[in-house]
C-alpha positions as CSV (number, residue, x, y, z in Angstrom):
1,X,-31.0,-33.0,-7.7
2,X,-32.9,-30.0,-6.2
3,X,-29.9,-27.7,-6.8
4,X,-30.1,-28.6,-10.3
5,X,-33.9,-27.8,-10.4
6,X,-35.3,-25.2,-13.3
7,X,-36.7,-22.2,-12.1
8,X,-37.1,-19.8,-15.1
9,X,-35.7,-19.0,-18.5
10,X,-33.8,-16.3,-20.0
11,X,-32.8,-16.4,-23.4
12,X,-31.1,-19.9,-23.9
13,X,-29.6,-19.7,-19.9
14,X,-31.7,-21.4,-17.4
15,X,-31.7,-20.4,-13.9
16,X,-31.6,-23.2,-11.3
17,X,-31.9,-23.1,-7.4
18,X,-28.1,-23.4,-7.3
19,X,-27.4,-20.3,-9.3
20,X,-29.4,-18.6,-6.9
21,X,-27.2,-20.2,-4.0
22,X,-23.9,-18.9,-6.0
23,X,-25.4,-15.5,-5.8
24,X,-26.6,-15.2,-2.5
25,X,-23.4,-16.4,-0.8
26,X,-21.5,-13.6,-3.0
27,X,-24.1,-11.0,-1.8
28,X,-23.2,-12.2,1.4
29,X,-19.4,-12.1,0.7
30,X,-19.7,-8.5,-0.8
31,X,-21.9,-7.5,2.6
32,X,-19.3,-9.2,4.8
33,X,-16.5,-6.9,3.4
34,X,-18.2,-3.8,3.1
35,X,-19.4,-4.0,6.6
36,X,-15.5,-4.6,8.1
37,X,-14.1,-2.3,5.8
38,X,-16.7,0.4,6.6
39,X,-15.5,1.0,10.0
40,X,-13.6,4.0,10.2
41,X,-16.5,5.9,8.8
42,X,-18.0,5.6,12.3
43,X,-15.1,8.1,13.6
44,X,-16.4,10.6,10.8
45,X,-16.2,10.6,6.9
46,X,-12.4,12.1,6.3
47,X,-9.9,10.4,3.8
48,X,-7.5,7.8,5.6
49,X,-3.5,7.8,5.6
50,X,-2.1,10.5,3.8
51,X,-1.9,9.4,0.1
52,X,-5.7,9.8,-0.5
53,X,-5.5,13.7,-0.3
54,X,-3.4,13.8,-3.4
55,X,-5.3,11.5,-5.1
56,X,-8.6,13.0,-4.1
57,X,-7.0,16.2,-5.4
58,X,-5.8,14.5,-8.7
59,X,-8.9,13.1,-9.1
60,X,-11.0,16.5,-8.9
61,X,-8.2,18.3,-11.2
62,X,-10.0,15.5,-13.9
63,X,-13.1,16.4,-13.0
64,X,-13.1,19.9,-13.2
65,X,-10.6,20.3,-16.0
66,X,-10.9,16.7,-18.2
67,X,-8.4,14.3,-19.3
68,X,-6.3,16.3,-21.8
69,X,-5.3,19.3,-19.1
70,X,-5.1,16.1,-16.7
71,X,-2.1,14.4,-18.7
72,X,-0.3,18.3,-19.2
73,X,-0.9,19.4,-15.4
74,X,2.4,20.4,-13.8
75,X,1.0,21.1,-10.1
76,X,2.8,23.7,-8.7
77,X,1.7,23.8,-5.4
78,X,4.4,20.3,-4.5
79,X,7.6,20.2,-5.0
80,X,7.9,23.8,-4.7
81,X,11.3,25.2,-6.0
82,X,12.1,28.8,-5.3
83,X,14.1,31.2,-8.0
84,X,16.6,32.0,-5.4
85,X,18.2,28.2,-4.8
86,X,21.2,27.8,-6.8
87,X,22.6,24.9,-8.0
88,X,26.2,24.5,-7.7
89,X,27.5,26.1,-10.6
90,X,25.6,29.0,-9.4
91,X,22.7,28.8,-11.8
92,X,18.9,29.4,-10.6
93,X,16.9,26.5,-10.1
94,X,14.2,26.5,-12.9
95,X,13.5,22.7,-13.1
96,X,10.8,21.6,-11.8
97,X,8.9,23.6,-9.7
98,X,6.1,21.4,-9.1
99,X,5.2,17.5,-9.9
100,X,4.6,16.8,-13.4
101,X,1.2,14.5,-11.9
102,X,0.6,11.7,-14.7
103,X,4.3,11.1,-14.8
104,X,4.8,10.3,-11.1
105,X,1.3,9.1,-10.3
106,X,-1.0,5.8,-10.7
107,X,-2.8,7.3,-13.2
108,X,-5.0,4.8,-13.7
109,X,-6.7,5.0,-10.2
110,X,-7.9,8.8,-10.6
111,X,-9.1,7.9,-14.3
112,X,-11.2,5.5,-13.1
113,X,-12.4,6.9,-10.1
114,X,-13.4,10.2,-12.6
115,X,-14.9,8.3,-15.0
116,X,-17.0,6.2,-11.9
117,X,-17.6,9.6,-10.2
118,X,-19.2,11.1,-13.5
119,X,-21.0,7.8,-14.1
120,X,-22.8,7.1,-10.7
121,X,-21.4,9.7,-8.3
122,X,-25.0,11.8,-8.9
123,X,-25.0,14.6,-6.7
124,X,-22.8,13.3,-4.2
125,X,-20.0,15.3,-3.0
126,X,-16.8,14.0,-4.9
127,X,-15.3,14.0,-1.7
128,X,-17.2,11.5,-0.3
129,X,-17.5,9.9,-3.3
130,X,-13.6,8.7,-2.8
131,X,-14.0,7.8,0.8
132,X,-16.2,4.9,-0.5
133,X,-14.8,3.8,-3.3
134,X,-11.9,1.8,-2.1
135,X,-14.7,0.2,0.0
136,X,-16.7,-1.1,-3.3
137,X,-14.3,-1.7,-5.4
138,X,-12.7,-4.4,-3.3
139,X,-15.7,-5.6,-2.3
140,X,-16.8,-6.2,-6.0
141,X,-13.4,-8.3,-5.8
142,X,-15.2,-11.0,-4.2
143,X,-16.5,-11.9,-7.5
144,X,-13.3,-11.2,-9.3
145,X,-11.7,-14.1,-7.4
146,X,-14.7,-16.3,-7.1
147,X,-14.4,-16.5,-11.0
148,X,-10.5,-16.8,-10.9
149,X,-10.8,-19.7,-8.1
150,X,-13.7,-21.3,-9.5
151,X,-11.6,-21.9,-13.2
152,X,-8.9,-23.4,-11.1
153,X,-11.1,-25.9,-8.5
154,X,-14.9,-25.1,-9.4
155,X,-17.6,-23.4,-8.0
156,X,-17.7,-24.5,-3.9
157,X,-14.3,-23.6,-4.0
158,X,-14.8,-20.0,-6.0
159,X,-17.3,-19.4,-3.2
160,X,-14.9,-20.6,-0.6
161,X,-12.4,-18.2,-2.0
162,X,-14.6,-14.7,-2.0
163,X,-15.4,-15.8,2.0
164,X,-12.0,-15.8,2.9
165,X,-11.2,-12.6,0.2
166,X,-13.7,-10.7,2.4
167,X,-12.5,-11.3,6.0
168,X,-8.7,-11.2,4.9
169,X,-6.5,-8.6,7.2
170,X,-3.9,-7.9,5.0
171,X,-6.7,-6.8,2.4
172,X,-9.1,-5.5,5.1
173,X,-6.5,-2.9,5.9
174,X,-5.3,-1.6,3.4
175,X,-8.8,-1.3,1.3
176,X,-10.9,0.1,4.1
177,X,-13.0,3.3,4.1
178,X,-11.0,6.5,2.8
179,X,-7.9,4.4,1.9
180,X,-8.2,6.0,-1.6
181,X,-4.9,4.4,-2.9
182,X,-3.4,2.4,-5.4
183,X,-4.2,-1.1,-3.6
184,X,-7.9,-1.6,-3.8
185,X,-8.5,-1.0,-7.6
186,X,-5.1,-2.6,-8.8
187,X,-6.2,-5.9,-7.0
188,X,-9.1,-5.5,-9.0
189,X,-7.4,-5.0,-12.3
190,X,-4.9,-7.4,-11.6
191,X,-7.0,-10.7,-10.8
192,X,-9.5,-9.6,-13.3
193,X,-6.6,-9.6,-15.9
194,X,-5.6,-13.2,-14.7
195,X,-9.0,-14.1,-15.1
196,X,-9.0,-13.1,-18.3
197,X,-6.1,-14.4,-19.5
198,X,-6.7,-18.2,-18.1
199,X,-9.9,-18.0,-18.9
200,X,-8.8,-17.3,-22.4
201,X,-6.5,-20.1,-23.2
202,X,-9.0,-21.7,-21.3
203,X,-11.5,-20.9,-24.3
204,X,-12.0,-23.6,-26.7
205,X,-14.2,-20.9,-29.0
206,X,-11.4,-18.7,-30.3
207,X,-13.5,-15.7,-31.2
208,X,-14.1,-15.7,-27.3
209,X,-10.5,-16.1,-26.5
210,X,-9.4,-13.9,-28.6
211,X,-11.7,-11.3,-27.0
212,X,-11.0,-12.6,-23.5
213,X,-7.0,-12.3,-23.8
214,X,-7.0,-9.1,-25.2
215,X,-8.7,-7.7,-22.8
216,X,-6.8,-9.5,-20.6
217,X,-3.3,-7.4,-21.6
218,X,-5.6,-4.3,-21.2
219,X,-6.9,-5.6,-17.7
220,X,-3.3,-6.1,-16.1
221,X,-1.5,-3.0,-17.9
222,X,-4.6,-0.8,-16.2
223,X,-3.8,-2.8,-12.9
224,X,0.3,-1.9,-13.1
225,X,-1.4,2.0,-14.1
226,X,-3.0,2.1,-10.9
227,X,-0.5,0.4,-8.2
228,X,2.6,-0.2,-9.3
229,X,3.2,-3.3,-6.9
230,X,0.7,-5.0,-9.8
231,X,4.3,-5.7,-11.4
232,X,3.8,-8.5,-9.1
233,X,1.6,-10.3,-11.5
234,X,4.1,-10.3,-14.1
235,X,6.1,-12.6,-12.5
236,X,3.9,-15.6,-12.3
237,X,2.6,-15.0,-15.8
238,X,6.1,-15.0,-17.0
239,X,7.1,-18.2,-15.0
240,X,3.5,-19.5,-16.0
241,X,4.4,-18.6,-20.1
242,X,7.8,-20.7,-19.8
243,X,6.2,-24.1,-18.1
244,X,3.3,-24.0,-20.7
245,X,5.0,-25.9,-23.7
246,X,5.7,-28.9,-21.5
247,X,1.9,-29.2,-20.1
248,X,-0.2,-28.2,-23.1
249,X,-0.2,-30.1,-26.0
250,X,-2.6,-27.2,-28.6
251,X,0.8,-25.6,-29.3
252,X,-0.7,-24.0,-32.4
253,X,-3.1,-22.1,-29.9
254,X,0.0,-20.3,-28.0
255,X,1.8,-19.2,-30.7
256,X,-0.4,-16.9,-31.4
257,X,-2.6,-16.6,-28.3
258,X,0.8,-15.5,-25.8
259,X,2.1,-13.0,-27.7
260,X,-1.4,-11.6,-28.5
261,X,-1.4,-11.3,-24.7
262,X,1.9,-9.6,-24.2
263,X,1.6,-7.5,-27.1
264,X,-2.0,-6.1,-25.5
265,X,-0.3,-5.9,-22.1
266,X,2.7,-3.7,-23.7
267,X,1.0,-1.3,-25.9
268,X,-1.2,-0.5,-23.3
269,X,1.6,0.0,-20.9
270,X,3.0,2.7,-23.3
271,X,0.0,4.8,-23.3
272,X,0.5,5.9,-20.1
273,X,3.6,7.7,-18.9
274,X,3.5,4.9,-16.0
275,X,4.3,2.2,-15.8
276,X,5.2,3.4,-19.8
277,X,8.1,2.9,-21.5
278,X,10.4,2.2,-18.7
279,X,8.4,-0.7,-17.9
280,X,8.7,-1.9,-21.4
281,X,12.2,-2.0,-21.9
282,X,13.0,-3.1,-18.2
283,X,12.9,-6.1,-16.6
284,X,9.5,-5.9,-16.7
285,X,9.0,-6.2,-20.4
286,X,12.0,-8.3,-20.4
287,X,10.2,-10.9,-18.1
288,X,7.1,-11.0,-20.6
289,X,9.2,-10.9,-23.6
290,X,11.7,-13.4,-23.3
291,X,9.6,-16.0,-21.9
292,X,7.4,-15.6,-25.1
293,X,10.0,-16.2,-27.5
294,X,11.4,-18.8,-25.9
295,X,7.6,-20.3,-25.7
296,X,7.5,-19.9,-29.9
297,X,11.2,-21.0,-29.8
298,X,10.2,-24.2,-27.8
299,X,7.4,-24.8,-29.8
300,X,9.5,-24.7,-33.0
301,X,12.0,-26.9,-31.6
302,X,9.4,-29.8,-29.7
303,X,7.7,-30.0,-33.4
304,X,11.1,-30.9,-35.2
305,X,12.0,-33.5,-32.3
306,X,11.3,-36.5,-32.0
307,X,8.8,-37.4,-29.7
308,X,10.8,-38.6,-27.2
309,X,13.7,-35.8,-27.2
310,X,10.5,-33.4,-27.0
311,X,10.8,-32.8,-23.5
312,X,14.5,-32.8,-23.3
313,X,15.4,-30.6,-26.1
314,X,12.8,-27.9,-24.0
315,X,14.1,-28.5,-21.1
316,X,18.0,-27.1,-22.8
317,X,16.3,-24.4,-24.6
318,X,14.9,-23.5,-21.1
319,X,18.0,-23.7,-19.7
320,X,19.7,-22.1,-22.1
321,X,17.2,-19.3,-21.6
322,X,17.7,-18.8,-18.3
323,X,21.4,-18.9,-18.5
324,X,21.1,-16.0,-21.4
325,X,18.2,-14.0,-19.1
326,X,20.6,-14.2,-15.9
327,X,23.7,-13.0,-18.5
328,X,21.5,-10.0,-19.2
329,X,20.8,-9.1,-16.2
330,X,24.7,-9.6,-14.5
331,X,25.9,-7.1,-17.7
332,X,23.3,-5.0,-17.1
333,X,25.0,-4.2,-13.5
334,X,27.7,-2.1,-15.6
335,X,26.0,-1.4,-18.8
336,X,22.6,-0.8,-17.6
337,X,20.8,-1.1,-21.0
338,X,17.6,-2.9,-19.1
339,X,15.9,-0.4,-16.9
340,X,16.0,-1.7,-13.8
341,X,12.9,-0.5,-11.7
342,X,13.3,1.2,-7.7
343,X,14.7,-0.5,-4.8
344,X,11.5,-1.7,-3.6
345,X,10.5,-3.7,-6.4
346,X,14.1,-5.1,-6.4
347,X,13.8,-5.8,-2.9
348,X,10.7,-7.9,-4.0
349,X,12.2,-10.2,-5.9
350,X,15.5,-10.1,-3.6
351,X,14.0,-9.9,-0.3
352,X,17.3,-10.3,1.1
353,X,18.2,-7.1,0.2
354,X,18.4,-4.4,2.8
355,X,17.2,-0.9,2.9
356,X,20.4,1.4,3.6
357,X,18.1,4.5,3.3
358,X,17.0,6.4,6.9
359,X,14.5,7.6,4.0
360,X,12.6,4.2,3.1
361,X,13.8,2.5,6.8
362,X,11.4,5.3,8.1
363,X,8.5,4.4,6.4
364,X,6.8,1.6,8.5
365,X,4.6,0.0,5.2
366,X,8.5,-0.8,3.9
367,X,9.8,-2.6,7.4
368,X,10.5,-6.3,6.4
369,X,7.9,-9.2,7.2
370,X,8.9,-11.4,9.7
371,X,7.0,-14.5,10.5
372,X,5.2,-13.5,14.1
373,X,3.4,-10.9,11.9
374,X,2.9,-13.2,8.9
375,X,0.5,-15.4,11.2
376,X,-1.3,-12.6,12.4
377,X,-2.3,-11.2,9.3
378,X,-2.8,-14.9,7.6
379,X,-2.7,-17.5,10.6
380,X,-5.7,-20.1,10.1
381,X,-5.1,-19.3,6.1
382,X,-1.8,-21.5,6.4
383,X,-3.0,-24.3,7.6
384,X,-5.9,-24.8,4.9
385,X,-3.1,-23.4,2.3
386,X,-0.9,-26.2,3.3
387,X,-3.6,-28.8,3.2
388,X,-4.4,-27.1,-0.3
389,X,-0.9,-27.6,-1.6
390,X,-0.5,-31.3,0.1
391,X,-4.0,-32.1,-1.7
392,X,-2.8,-30.5,-4.9
393,X,0.6,-32.4,-4.9
394,X,-1.4,-35.6,-4.1
395,X,-2.1,-37.4,-7.2
396,X,-4.3,-39.9,-5.9
397,X,-6.7,-37.6,-4.6
398,X,-6.3,-35.3,-7.3
399,X,-6.7,-37.6,-10.3
400,X,-10.7,-37.6,-8.4
401,X,-11.2,-33.9,-9.0
402,X,-11.2,-34.0,-13.1
403,X,-11.7,-30.2,-13.2
404,X,-8.7,-29.6,-12.0
405,X,-6.6,-29.3,-15.3
406,X,-2.5,-29.5,-15.2
407,X,-2.1,-26.1,-16.8
408,X,-4.4,-24.6,-14.1
409,X,-2.9,-26.8,-11.3
410,X,0.5,-25.5,-12.4
411,X,-0.5,-21.6,-12.2
412,X,-1.9,-22.2,-9.3
413,X,1.6,-23.2,-7.2
414,X,3.8,-20.6,-9.3
415,X,1.2,-17.7,-7.9
416,X,0.8,-19.2,-4.5
417,X,4.7,-19.8,-4.5
418,X,5.8,-16.4,-6.1
419,X,2.9,-14.4,-4.0
420,X,4.9,-16.0,-0.9
421,X,7.9,-15.2,-1.7
422,X,7.4,-11.9,-2.6
423,X,5.7,-10.9,0.1
424,X,8.8,-11.8,2.5
425,X,10.0,-8.5,1.2
426,X,8.2,-5.8,3.0
427,X,4.5,-5.7,5.5
428,X,2.8,-4.1,2.6
429,X,3.5,-7.0,0.1
430,X,1.7,-9.4,2.5
431,X,-1.7,-9.0,0.7
432,X,0.4,-11.1,-2.3
433,X,0.9,-13.9,0.8
434,X,-2.9,-13.3,1.6
435,X,-4.0,-13.5,-2.4
436,X,-2.0,-16.8,-2.4
437,X,-3.1,-18.3,0.9
438,X,-6.5,-17.7,0.1
439,X,-6.5,-19.5,-3.0
440,X,-4.6,-22.3,-1.8
441,X,-6.8,-22.4,1.7
442,X,-10.2,-22.4,-0.8
443,X,-9.0,-25.0,-3.1
444,X,-7.7,-27.3,0.3
445,X,-11.1,-26.9,2.1
446,X,-13.3,-27.4,-1.0
447,X,-12.0,-30.8,-1.9
448,X,-10.9,-32.1,1.7
449,X,-14.8,-31.3,2.5
450,X,-15.9,-33.4,-1.2
451,X,-13.6,-35.9,0.6
452,X,-14.9,-35.9,3.5
453,X,-18.6,-36.3,2.5
454,X,-17.9,-39.1,0.5
455,X,-16.9,-41.3,3.6
456,X,-20.6,-42.9,4.4
457,X,-21.2,-44.2,8.4
458,X,-24.4,-45.8,9.4
459,X,-26.7,-43.7,10.8
460,X,-26.7,-40.9,13.5
461,X,-22.7,-41.8,13.1
462,X,-22.8,-40.3,9.4
463,X,-24.6,-37.4,10.4
464,X,-22.3,-36.6,13.4
465,X,-19.2,-37.1,11.6
466,X,-20.1,-35.1,8.9
467,X,-21.4,-32.4,11.2
468,X,-18.3,-32.2,13.8
469,X,-16.3,-31.5,10.2
470,X,-18.4,-28.2,9.1
471,X,-18.5,-27.1,12.9
472,X,-14.9,-27.3,13.0
473,X,-14.1,-25.8,9.9
474,X,-16.4,-22.6,10.9
475,X,-14.7,-22.8,13.9
476,X,-11.4,-22.5,13.1
477,X,-12.2,-19.7,10.7
478,X,-13.9,-17.7,13.2
479,X,-12.1,-17.6,15.9
480,X,-8.9,-14.8,14.2
481,X,-12.1,-12.8,13.2
482,X,-13.2,-12.2,17.2
483,X,-10.2,-13.4,19.3
484,X,-8.9,-11.9,20.5
485,X,-11.0,-8.9,21.8
486,X,-11.6,-5.6,20.6
487,X,-9.0,-4.4,22.7
488,X,-6.4,-6.4,21.9
489,X,-7.2,-6.7,18.2
490,X,-8.9,-9.4,16.1
491,X,-9.3,-9.1,12.3
492,X,-12.5,-7.5,12.3
493,X,-11.6,-4.9,15.0
494,X,-8.2,-4.1,13.6
495,X,-9.7,-1.7,11.1
496,X,-12.0,-0.4,13.3
497,X,-10.0,2.5,13.2
498,X,-10.1,6.6,13.6
499,X,-9.1,8.3,10.1
500,X,-5.0,9.4,10.5
501,X,-5.9,13.3,10.0
502,X,-7.7,12.5,13.6
503,X,-4.8,11.1,15.0
504,X,-1.7,13.0,12.9
505,X,-0.7,8.9,12.4
506,X,0.0,8.6,16.1
507,X,-2.1,6.6,18.8
508,X,-3.6,10.2,19.6
509,X,-7.4,9.9,20.6
510,X,-9.2,11.1,17.6
511,X,-9.3,15.1,17.2
512,X,-10.2,17.8,14.8
513,X,-7.0,19.6,15.3
514,X,-5.2,18.9,12.3
515,X,-8.6,19.9,10.4
516,X,-9.3,23.2,12.2
517,X,-5.2,23.9,11.8
518,X,-5.6,23.4,7.9
519,X,-9.0,25.5,7.5
520,X,-7.2,28.2,9.7
521,X,-4.1,27.7,6.7
522,X,-6.5,28.5,4.4
523,X,-8.7,31.2,6.0
524,X,-5.4,33.0,7.3
525,X,-2.6,33.1,5.0
526,X,-1.7,34.0,1.5
527,X,-3.1,32.2,-1.2
528,X,0.7,32.1,-2.7
529,X,2.0,31.5,0.5
530,X,4.8,28.4,1.1
531,X,4.2,26.3,3.7
532,X,7.4,23.9,5.3
533,X,6.8,21.1,7.4
534,X,7.8,17.4,7.1
535,X,7.0,15.3,4.2
536,X,4.4,13.6,6.4
537,X,1.8,16.5,6.3
538,X,2.4,17.4,2.4
539,X,-0.9,16.3,1.0
540,X,-2.8,17.5,3.5
541,X,-1.6,21.0,3.3
542,X,-2.1,20.8,-0.6
543,X,-5.3,19.1,-0.7
544,X,-7.1,21.0,2.3
545,X,-5.1,24.0,2.8
546,X,-4.6,24.6,-1.0
547,X,-1.0,25.8,0.0
548,X,2.3,25.6,-1.5
549,X,4.7,22.7,0.2
550,X,8.2,22.1,0.2
551,X,8.0,18.6,0.0
552,X,5.4,16.0,0.2
553,X,4.6,12.5,0.9
554,X,5.7,11.5,-2.7
555,X,9.5,11.8,-1.4
556,X,10.1,12.6,-5.1
557,X,13.6,14.1,-4.7
558,X,15.1,12.3,-1.8
559,X,17.8,15.2,-1.6
560,X,15.1,17.6,-0.8
561,X,13.7,15.5,2.3
562,X,17.5,16.1,3.5
563,X,17.8,19.6,3.2
564,X,14.4,20.0,5.0
565,X,16.1,17.9,8.1
566,X,18.8,19.9,7.9
567,X,16.9,22.8,8.0
568,X,14.8,21.6,11.0
569,X,18.4,20.6,12.9
570,X,20.0,24.1,11.6
571,X,20.9,26.8,14.6
572,X,17.6,29.1,14.3
573,X,19.5,31.3,12.6
574,X,20.7,28.8,10.3
575,X,17.5,27.5,9.8
576,X,16.0,31.1,9.2
577,X,18.5,31.9,6.3
578,X,17.5,28.7,4.2
579,X,13.7,29.0,4.8
580,X,14.1,32.2,3.6
581,X,16.6,30.8,0.9
582,X,13.4,28.5,0.1
583,X,11.1,31.8,-0.2
584,X,9.3,29.9,2.5
585,X,6.5,31.7,4.7
586,X,5.2,29.6,7.5
587,X,6.7,26.4,9.4
588,X,3.9,23.7,10.6
589,X,5.2,21.4,13.3
590,X,3.2,18.4,15.1
591,X,4.2,17.8,18.4
592,X,2.5,14.8,20.8
593,X,2.3,14.0,24.2
594,X,0.8,13.4,27.5
595,X,-0.8,16.1,29.8
596,X,-0.1,14.8,33.2
597,X,-2.4,15.5,36.7
598,X,1.0,16.5,38.4
599,X,2.1,19.8,38.7
600,X,5.7,21.4,39.2
601,X,6.6,22.8,42.6
602,X,6.0,26.0,41.0
603,X,3.0,25.0,39.6
604,X,3.3,24.6,36.4
605,X,1.7,21.6,34.3
606,X,4.3,18.5,33.3
607,X,4.0,16.7,30.0
608,X,5.5,14.2,29.0
609,X,6.4,13.9,25.0
610,X,7.3,11.5,22.7
611,X,3.6,9.6,21.4
612,X,4.7,9.9,17.9
613,X,5.2,13.6,16.6
614,X,7.6,15.2,15.1
615,X,9.4,15.4,18.7
616,X,9.5,11.4,18.3
617,X,10.4,11.7,14.3
618,X,13.4,13.8,15.3
619,X,15.5,10.7,14.9
620,X,14.7,9.7,11.3
621,X,15.4,13.7,10.6
622,X,18.8,13.4,12.1
623,X,19.5,9.7,10.2
624,X,18.3,11.7,6.7
625,X,19.9,14.6,7.2
626,X,23.3,12.4,8.0
627,X,24.3,14.7,10.7
628,X,26.0,12.4,13.8
629,X,23.0,11.1,16.3
630,X,24.8,11.8,19.5
631,X,24.6,15.5,19.0
632,X,21.2,15.3,18.9
633,X,20.1,12.6,21.2
634,X,21.2,11.0,24.7
635,X,22.8,7.9,25.5
636,X,19.3,5.8,24.8
637,X,19.6,7.2,21.2
638,X,15.3,8.8,21.6
639,X,15.5,11.2,24.1
640,X,15.8,14.7,23.0
641,X,19.0,16.2,24.2
642,X,19.4,20.2,25.4
643,X,21.5,21.1,22.4
644,X,18.5,19.6,20.0
645,X,16.2,21.5,22.7
646,X,17.8,24.8,22.6
647,X,19.7,25.2,19.3
648,X,18.1,23.8,16.5
649,X,15.1,25.3,14.9
650,X,13.0,22.3,15.7
651,X,14.0,22.6,19.2
652,X,13.0,25.5,19.4
653,X,9.5,25.4,17.8
654,X,8.4,22.8,20.4
655,X,6.8,25.0,23.3
656,X,8.0,22.7,25.5
657,X,11.4,22.4,28.0
658,X,12.4,19.6,30.3
659,X,12.5,20.5,33.9
660,X,13.2,16.6,35.4
661,X,13.7,13.3,34.3
662,X,11.7,11.2,36.4
663,X,11.7,7.2,37.5
664,X,8.4,5.6,38.2
665,X,9.8,2.3,39.5
666,X,11.7,4.3,42.7
667,X,9.6,7.5,42.7
668,X,12.4,10.0,42.4
669,X,13.2,12.4,39.8
670,X,16.5,14.0,38.9
671,X,17.1,17.4,37.0
672,X,19.9,15.7,34.7
673,X,19.3,13.0,32.0
674,X,19.7,9.9,33.3
675,X,19.0,6.7,31.2
676,X,15.8,5.1,31.7
677,X,14.0,8.0,33.4
678,X,11.5,9.8,32.0
679,X,11.4,13.7,30.9
680,X,8.9,15.8,32.6
681,X,8.5,19.5,30.6
682,X,6.2,21.8,30.9
683,X,5.0,24.4,28.8
684,X,7.6,27.1,27.4
685,X,7.1,29.1,23.8
686,X,10.2,30.3,22.8
687,X,8.9,32.8,19.8
688,X,6.5,34.3,21.2
689,X,7.7,37.9,20.2
690,X,8.3,39.8,16.7
691,X,11.8,39.9,18.0
692,X,12.8,36.0,17.1
693,X,13.2,33.9,13.4
694,X,9.7,32.9,14.1
695,X,6.3,34.1,15.6
696,X,4.5,31.7,17.2
697,X,0.9,32.6,15.2
698,X,-1.6,29.7,15.8
699,X,-2.0,26.3,18.0
700,X,-4.6,23.6,17.3
701,X,-7.6,23.9,19.9
702,X,-5.7,20.9,21.7
703,X,-2.8,23.1,22.8
704,X,-4.8,25.2,25.4
705,X,-7.2,22.0,26.5
706,X,-6.9,21.5,30.1
707,X,-8.0,17.6,30.0
708,X,-5.6,15.0,31.1
709,X,-4.5,12.6,28.9
710,X,-2.9,11.9,25.7
711,X,-3.0,14.8,22.8
712,X,-1.3,16.3,19.7
713,X,-1.1,19.8,18.8
714,X,-0.6,21.1,15.7
715,X,1.6,24.6,15.7
716,X,1.9,27.5,12.8
717,X,5.0,29.7,13.3
718,X,5.3,32.6,10.4
719,X,8.6,33.5,9.5
720,X,9.8,37.2,10.2
721,X,10.9,38.6,7.0
722,X,12.2,41.5,9.1
723,X,14.7,39.2,11.7
724,X,18.8,40.4,11.3
725,X,20.5,36.8,12.1
726,X,23.3,37.4,15.0
727,X,25.0,34.2,13.7
728,X,25.0,32.0,10.0
729,X,28.0,30.0,11.1
């Protein structure tokens, strides 16, 4: 065949035409992935979302101070605790002014980015480097998933998987330019670890197998230290170890290779504070150690058993292990000798758990996945994944595909089913469903194509049949990329969005309001100033303004966030007093609104609030603070009432007041609230003098902009140290 034609030789390796075809398709996959995920750069070279700002700051700390300093770093600009705060026994709170970064972060992300920057960054700016980092890493992952799927079902399936991975919507959403978060690197390390593990146990060369298996344990651990969600990979690996004695006969190999993998993984994990010992002696370590004990015990029992009883005795032992493991978990509920992960991880294991914490509920990525969103995320992948599963389970078809070994089939099914299962917990984990469906779909398309091309008709009919098949497959895969149009959202256009800091995390048009505000804070406030704001904006303030914050996006101490929510909902005098106790100097709030063309009877510009800023988040402030929601919102449980606007610190910081409630349907307005009516506001700055508890000192440019339309304004208030409160009740 032409594809097997030798082109040239390097050492003992002969380059053939199909090798260049493979390289070409992988380069195409990389390019497609890079192009799609680079779209946010059109709006400006900025980090995206919130967490990337802290990750940049941590990486910068390593570059400037070294690794030893990083592991001793307590960040005193976050989670600030004033010495004025005392505990319930009246003792000054000296615990933890600041954040132990290495103990509370995805350490390997910072380390990998810092090393990569020092090796390849050249003269580039570190901030810009971290913006491009996730795009490059996730685009390189097309090679890793190619290699992984190639183990299962050959080169064709591997190449298909690389293309599907390049355009996957859940992956694109969490790896776009500026997304300097855990997922891109976590997926890279996680898939690389699985590839090395499976390649190692598949290798016939024991020396190479040892190297791959040790490397697999290290890479898997690196993945968990890059992203906590990578603990998902432990689930299919643990289950796979349980079934190995039943599907492979080379038991002597597994007696040492599997323990070697587990030991290398756990030893590497112990080097980091996260996952660290809590993982080793927790449910994660339990999920690896117990299957390994079973594997060795099962091999020993099968060796002593008669041939006809080997499987039966192994299954009895497996049942016993399952009973023992389940019993230990049940007993652990009271004794807690096995460290359990946080609610988010437990929810992934048991998707039927429901969050009751309003702080968790307020985070969009923690929302429960539903069928409609799953279809939007994966659509056509589901169809071809179904074909892939059917083919894998169809012995008649599969027996012709001799390269797919029984153990690889087992792992594909385990990985695929568990990936789809855990993704049902919350939307962020749709990544794993996508990985599972990509593997199933690539196998399905590959084998289906081979079966189709085995069919031969005479003459033109044969050409038309096979060409039609190719065209139909291409149309099906391309459709979600381009349909619906960009305004409605397709797989490509979904990530064509501006960085969050340009919109404040809302649907407002991109502006520099937040960037200008953070620059103003940096240049116009004392270096030791303490800034109070909602936790959403903590990382922005510490990173770009270099100022201390009370709470931030790490949400490390739920009670502290609850306290800040109570401050915002306290009376102005109470709020002032609490802010002074926290030693805060400034307060930052973010308000979103529509500036209308209409004016009031008195000639004042009219506004509509509630477009995603703190005025909208007020319902979460109330829930998190544990206060009666009816005291602050009208009966629609959305519109803030007069008590909120006139009697709370946050309400008084909103420089707008309602003058009417408008009914669009009937073109009527009322001075009092009516359900379904839209509140109309006029500008009303309450704290514009030196007499109040706060002083309005800065507004972002959009506040004074007269253009109509949607805007987001950032406001800075200075706490008046000389204010004398009249009422602290």
